[in-house]
MARGU-957227 format. One line per 5 residues: their letters; for each residue x, y, z of N, C-alpha, C. Coordinates in steps of 0.1 Angstrom, whole numbers. Layout:
BEGIN
a	X:Y:Z:X:Y:Z:X:Y:Z  ... $
END
This chain:
BEGIN
mskia	621:143:-111:616:157:-107:601:152:-113  592:159:-102:576:157:-108:569:173:-108  559:174:-114:550:184:-115:540:184:-107  542:192:-95:531:188:-86:522:203:-82  511:202:-83:500:210:-78:497:210:-63 $
iigat	499:221:-55:495:220:-40:484:227:-35  470:223:-34:459:233:-31:460:233:-12  456:247:-13:461:253:-1:477:254:4  484:260:-7:498:264:-6:502:272:4  494:281:10:496:293:17:496:288:33 $
grags	487:279:35:486:272:48:495:268:55  497:263:67:509:260:77:513:248:68  504:238:66:508:227:60:512:226:45  505:232:42:506:236:26:520:243:23  523:251:30:536:260:29:546:251:32 $
qllee	545:242:41:556:233:44:556:223:32  548:220:28:546:206:18:555:216:4  548:230:3:558:234:-11:573:235:-7  577:240:7:592:242:9:597:225:9  593:215:13:598:204:8:600:199:-5 $
alrrg	588:201:-11:588:199:-27:601:208:-33  602:218:-30:612:227:-39:626:221:-34  627:219:-21:637:212:-18:645:200:-23  636:193:-30:640:178:-36:640:179:-52  636:193:-55:640:199:-70:626:196:-78 $
hsvta	611:194:-75:601:192:-79:596:208:-83  587:206:-94:582:220:-101:569:220:-89  565:233:-87:554:232:-79:544:241:-85  532:240:-87:520:249:-89:513:253:-75  515:264:-69:509:268:-58:495:274:-59 $
iarnt	486:263:-54:471:271:-55:468:276:-42  458:289:-41:449:293:-29:443:302:-35  439:308:-24:427:322:-30:435:333:-33  448:336:-24:458:343:-26:470:340:-24  477:339:-30:489:335:-29:503:344:-34 $
aklgq	497:358:-29:508:371:-32:513:369:-19  512:362:-8:520:362:5:532:351:2  535:346:-10:542:337:-11:555:343:-19  549:352:-23:563:362:-32:567:356:-44  578:357:-47:584:351:-57:594:340:-57 $
ragvl	592:329:-60:598:316:-57:603:311:-71  616:306:-73:618:299:-84:617:285:-85  609:281:-94:603:264:-93:588:270:-91  585:280:-88:568:277:-80:559:288:-91  550:280:-97:539:288:-105:526:289:-96 $
krdvd	522:304:-93:513:305:-83:497:308:-94  489:301:-87:475:306:-94:464:308:-82  460:317:-81:448:322:-75:433:319:-79  431:307:-69:420:298:-74:409:296:-59  396:299:-63:387:297:-48:385:280:-55 $
vadra	387:271:-44:385:258:-48:370:255:-52  363:259:-45:347:260:-50:345:265:-62  351:267:-75:350:271:-86:362:259:-93  353:251:-97:356:237:-100:364:238:-116  359:246:-124:364:247:-133:379:253:-137 $
alqaa	380:264:-127:390:270:-123:403:260:-117  397:251:-109:407:243:-106:413:232:-115  403:226:-122:402:217:-130:415:222:-141  413:238:-145:421:241:-155:436:244:-150  438:249:-137:453:248:-126:458:236:-125 $
vvghd	450:226:-126:460:212:-126:461:204:-137  457:208:-148:457:201:-160:473:200:-163  479:185:-166:491:185:-168:501:181:-156  493:179:-146:505:177:-135:505:163:-130  517:158:-123:518:145:-122:512:142:-109 $
avisa	507:151:-104:499:148:-89:496:160:-83  485:158:-74:478:168:-67:481:166:-51  486:175:-44:482:175:-30:474:183:-26  464:180:-18:453:185:-12:455:192:2  458:205:5:459:206:22:449:215:25 $
ahfss	438:215:17:425:225:20:417:217:33  411:227:40:404:223:51:391:214:44  387:206:53:377:194:49:362:203:51  362:209:61:347:214:63:346:225:56  353:232:46:353:243:38:345:241:23 $
ipyna	351:225:17:349:224:7:340:208:5  333:207:-2:327:194:-7:336:183:-13  337:171:-11:344:163:-15:345:163:-29  335:162:-38:335:164:-53:343:176:-56  344:186:-47:351:201:-55:363:197:-56 $
iiepl	370:187:-52:384:184:-55:386:171:-65  378:160:-62:378:151:-69:375:149:-83  365:155:-86:357:158:-102:368:167:-108  374:179:-105:382:185:-114:396:177:-117  401:169:-107:409:161:-109:407:151:-119 $
kkagv	399:145:-119:394:132:-130:392:142:-144  384:150:-144:385:156:-154:398:164:-163  407:167:-152:418:170:-156:430:161:-163  425:148:-159:434:138:-162:445:135:-152  444:140:-141:454:137:-131:448:124:-122 $
grllm	457:117:-119:452:104:-114:459:102:-100  468:111:-95:479:108:-83:471:120:-72  464:119:-65:460:124:-50:465:123:-37  475:131:-31:478:129:-19:470:141:-11  465:134:1:456:144:10:461:145:25 $
vggag	461:159:27:466:161:43:454:158:49  456:145:59:443:142:63:444:149:78  433:142:85:429:147:100:433:133:108  435:136:122:437:127:132:425:122:138  414:129:135:401:126:144:398:112:140 $
slllp	400:106:127:396:92:123:404:80:126  415:85:130:425:75:137:420:65:150  426:54:151:417:48:161:424:46:173  419:46:185:426:47:198:426:30:205  435:29:211:433:12:218:417:6:222 $
ggtqv	413:-5:214:400:-9:217:391:-4:205  399:2:196:390:8:182:382:18:180  381:25:192:372:41:192:383:49:184  375:58:174:378:69:168:381:77:177  394:86:174:400:98:183:387:107:183 $
idspg	380:112:173:369:121:175:359:118:185  356:103:187:346:100:197:352:97:212  365:100:214:372:99:226:365:109:236  364:107:248:361:117:256:369:130:259  361:140:255:374:155:256:381:160:247 $
fpeey	376:152:234:379:157:224:373:170:220  382:181:216:379:195:219:363:198:206  354:204:211:343:207:206:347:217:193  355:224:191:359:236:183:365:223:168  369:213:169:375:210:162:367:197:155 $
kaeas	358:194:161:347:186:159:345:186:142  335:197:139:334:198:123:342:195:115  356:201:115:366:196:106:369:184:107  370:174:120:374:161:122:363:154:114  350:156:118:339:148:110:342:150:96 $
agsqy	342:160:90:345:163:75:356:154:70  366:152:79:379:147:72:377:134:73  369:126:83:364:114:84:356:109:70  347:118:66:336:116:55:347:115:42  357:127:42:364:124:29:371:110:30 $
ldalr	377:105:39:387:94:38:375:81:36  363:81:43:352:71:38:350:69:24  348:85:15:347:87:2:358:79:-8  370:84:-2:382:81:-9:382:65:-11  378:58:-1:379:43:1:371:38:-8 $
qeqdl	362:47:-14:351:41:-23:355:43:-37  366:52:-40:368:59:-52:378:45:-59  372:46:-70:375:36:-80:385:40:-91  384:55:-92:395:60:-103:410:67:-101  408:72:-89:421:78:-86:429:69:-77 $
dwtfl	443:73:-77:455:68:-73:456:76:-58  453:74:-45:449:82:-37:459:79:-25  461:88:-16:469:86:-3:461:94:6  461:94:21:454:100:29:465:100:41  472:109:47:482:108:52:478:116:66 $
spsae	476:112:79:470:118:90:479:119:97  482:132:103:489:134:112:487:130:127  497:131:136:492:128:151:481:139:155  477:137:165:469:144:174:472:163:174  484:164:177:489:177:177:499:177:165 $
fvege	494:188:157:498:190:144:504:204:146  518:207:149:521:218:151:536:227:144  539:237:148:552:244:143:561:236:149  572:239:141:585:231:148:596:226:138  604:222:145:618:218:137:617:208:125 $
rtghf	625:207:114:624:197:106:635:187:110  633:174:115:640:164:121:644:153:110  635:150:103:637:138:96:636:126:105  633:128:114:632:115:127:616:113:129  611:102:124:594:99:131:591:85:128 $
rlgqd	582:81:132:574:67:130:564:68:119  562:59:111:550:55:104:539:46:111  527:48:109:521:39:112:506:37:101  497:31:104:485:28:95:470:35:100  463:28:110:453:33:115:450:37:128 $
ellvs	458:36:136:465:37:150:471:51:154  466:60:160:472:69:166:485:68:173  495:73:167:508:71:174:512:80:187  515:71:197:520:81:208:532:78:213  543:90:216:557:87:220:557:81:231 $
aegrs	569:78:235:572:71:248:567:78:261  570:94:260:565:103:267:550:106:269  542:98:260:527:96:261:518:110:255  529:115:244:527:126:235:520:122:221  513:125:216:508:123:201:512:134:192 $
witfa	524:136:186:526:147:175:535:148:167  534:159:159:541:157:146:543:173:143  556:180:137:556:193:132:552:190:116  547:204:113:544:205:100:557:202:89  568:204:95:579:202:85:583:185:83 $
dyaia	581:178:96:584:165:96:572:158:91  564:164:90:548:158:82:553:157:68  557:172:64:561:173:47:571:162:44  580:158:51:590:151:49:581:131:46  574:134:51:566:117:51:559:116:38 $
lidel	551:130:38:541:131:24:547:131:11  559:140:11:566:142:-2:574:128:-3  579:122:8:585:107:6:574:97:1  562:96:4:552:88:-3:549:92:-19  552:105:-22:552:109:-32:563:105:-42 $
enpah	574:107:-40:586:98:-47:584:85:-46  580:75:-36:582:65:-34:572:57:-27  555:56:-35:545:52:-32:546:40:-23  542:39:-10:542:27:-1:527:25:2  516:36:1:505:37:7:493:39:-4 $
rrqrf	496:32:-13:487:32:-24:470:33:-22  460:41:-22:448:38:-19:448:34:-6  456:38:5:454:38:19:453:50:27  450:50:38:455:59:48:468:53:58  477:62:61:486:61:72:490:74:79 $
tvgy	497:72:88:499:84:98:513:85:102  517:95:105:532:99:110:530:108:126  541:103:133:542:106:146:556:105:150  559:111:160:571:106:172:569:96:179 $
END
């Protein structure tokens, strides 16, 4: 059992990561601006923290084995998470990534492909910048897990594929993963690290 802090624990990805971590017996600190919506849960310590408050985030993550960030990239600067973790002495960071920086056949990034939705470009671009910064990081043991192009609600099947930097596409031509199955892949990585200081991806 590990002691895990989840930043953005009330969001769609974060809440499924919380459920998966609890299912496996981990102790979880749920971090969000307003954790009241989580209710009272055994094994969950709630911390209302604005991630922009670096001192508060540092205090919230002290003593944890790992931190999982499911925060939106466009809403917080890179160092708003990295610096508090380092100061708190937390060496392991797992990050809910984006699909925009994944590669298509030919080497083009998904974000640069024709028809990429304009409304997602700011978040996708910020996610790509986070990944670039992590690849220069010398002190943290980090992992960045990019979902498939469609990151959606759906059942927890436990059946999916893992990849590295290329977008995964199903035999039917769809690139997708549910939040629940994504959570399985990320908590698997937490428990049995196979992608230290790397990005990888998950899809059907």
